[in-house]
N, C-alpha and C positions, 0 to 999 in steps of 0.2 A: 604528593597527590595520590600515588598508588597505595601508600600505607593508609591514608584516610579512607579510601574506597573499601579497603579490606576491613577496617574497623567498623565502618557503617554496615558493610555486608554481614559481618559477624553479629553485630547487635541486632540487625534486622532478622537474621536467621534464628537467633535466640528468642526474639519476640514471637515469631511465627511458630516455633516449636512449643513455646509456653501456651500460646493460644490453642494449638491443636491438641496438646496433652490435656489442657484444661477442659476443652469441649469433649474429649474422649472420656474423661472421668465423669463428667455430667451425664453423658450418654449411658455409661455403664451403670451409674447410680439409678437412672430412671428405667433401665431395661431389665425386665424380669425374665430370667432364663430358667428353664426346667429340664429335668432329665427323666427318662423312662427306662426301666429295665424290661425289655421285651420278653426275655426268657421267663422272668418272674410272672409277668402278666399272662403269658401263654400257659405256664405250668400251674398257676393258681386260679385262673378263670374256669368257670364251669364248662364253657365250650372248648377251651383248650385242653382240659382234662379228658373230655369225651373224645376229642380227636386223638389224643395221645393213647387212650385205651384201645381205640380201633386200630391204630397203627401198630401198637405193641402186640395185640392179639394176632394180627395178620403176620407179623414178624415171627412169632412163635410157631404158627402153623407152617410157614415156609421153612423155618429151621428144622422143624420136625420131619418134614418131607425129605430133607437132604441128609438126615442123620444116617439112614440105612445105606444110602449110596456112599457116604463118606466112610462108614465102617467097612463096606465092601472094598473100597479103594485101599484103605489102610491094611486090610487083611491080605489083599493081593500084593501089595508092596512088601509086606513082611515075608510072604511066601517066596517072592522073587529073591529077596535078600538071603533067606535061609537055604533055599534049594537050588539056586542058580548054578552053583559049582558042579552039581551032579547032573544037570540037564544038558541035552545036546544043543547045538546052536539053533536048530529049528525050533525047539521048545522055548528056548530063551527069547527068540524073536517073536514067537506067538504070544508069550506072556507079556513081553514089553509092548507089543502092539495093543493087546487087550488093555493093559494098564493106561497107555496113552489115550486110547479111545474113551475109556471110562472117565479119565481125568478131564478130557475136553468136553465130554457130555455134561459132566457135573459143572464145569466152568460156564458152559452155555446156559444151563438151568439157573445158576446163581446170577448170571448177568440178566436174564429175563426177570428173575425175582427182584433184582435191584431196580429195574425199570418199573416194575409193578409197584414197588414200594414208593418210588418217586412220584408216580401218578397218584397213588393213594394220599401221600402227604399233600400234594398240590390240591387234590379234591377236597380234603378236609381242613387244611390249614390256610390256604389262600383266601377263602371267604372270611375267615376270622381276621386275617391281616388287613383285608380291605375295610372291614368294619372298624378295626382298630385305628386305622388312619383317620377315619371320620371322627371317631370318639376323641382321639388325641387333639385334633383340631378344635373340636367343640370345647373340651376341657381347657385347652390353652387359651382360647378366646374368652371363655367365661371367667377364668382366673387371672387374665391379664398377662399371660406369658407371650413375649415377643419371639421366643425361640425355645424349642424343645429338642434336646439331643438324646441319642441313645446312650445309656449309662456306660456301655462297653467302650465308648470312644472318649469318655471324660476321665481325666486322671484323678480329679477330686471334685466331690460335690457333697454338700451337707444334705441331710435327710429332708430338710425343709423345702428343697427344690425338687424332690423326687415325687412325681405325680403318678407313679405306678399303681398305688392302691386306689386312687380316685378313678383311674382309667379302668382298672379291673372291675371295680364296682359298677361303673357305667356299662362296661361290656357285658357283665352278668345280667343287667337289667334289659339290655337290648337283645341279647341272644339267648333267650330262655328256651 
């Protein structure tokens, strides 16, 4: 009796697995899945390019403002390395203190610049990303996609399921 129950249980399990796998294949065949390359959309869309230009321009300005201070810091470091053996302990401490002060001031300014750049990115890129979400949903619904995934999390996808160009085109229309 025990063997009979096992045989029936195995056959039942096989039938259930076949039914589940069969339904899964039908579901996969009917489900349309798309992918989108967000980096590509942001870098090729008109609004994304404008935002990137603004961000890069600000970055260059900030880097230029640090260049003089960085050069001064390097010059002071080289002076300390070359002449420290001839200096008295007092001069060594003064130079070391001056170097540390300049380095910490430069670090603080760079941190402020990083915060400013983050705010600038949020100010210019976040509105594009919000609009992008709406457009992806619109394109997905109109094209019959049940699921749209970012391309960077997909191991393989054919070009036929990539909706990046369609989304870029729609984004350009909406964000003139």
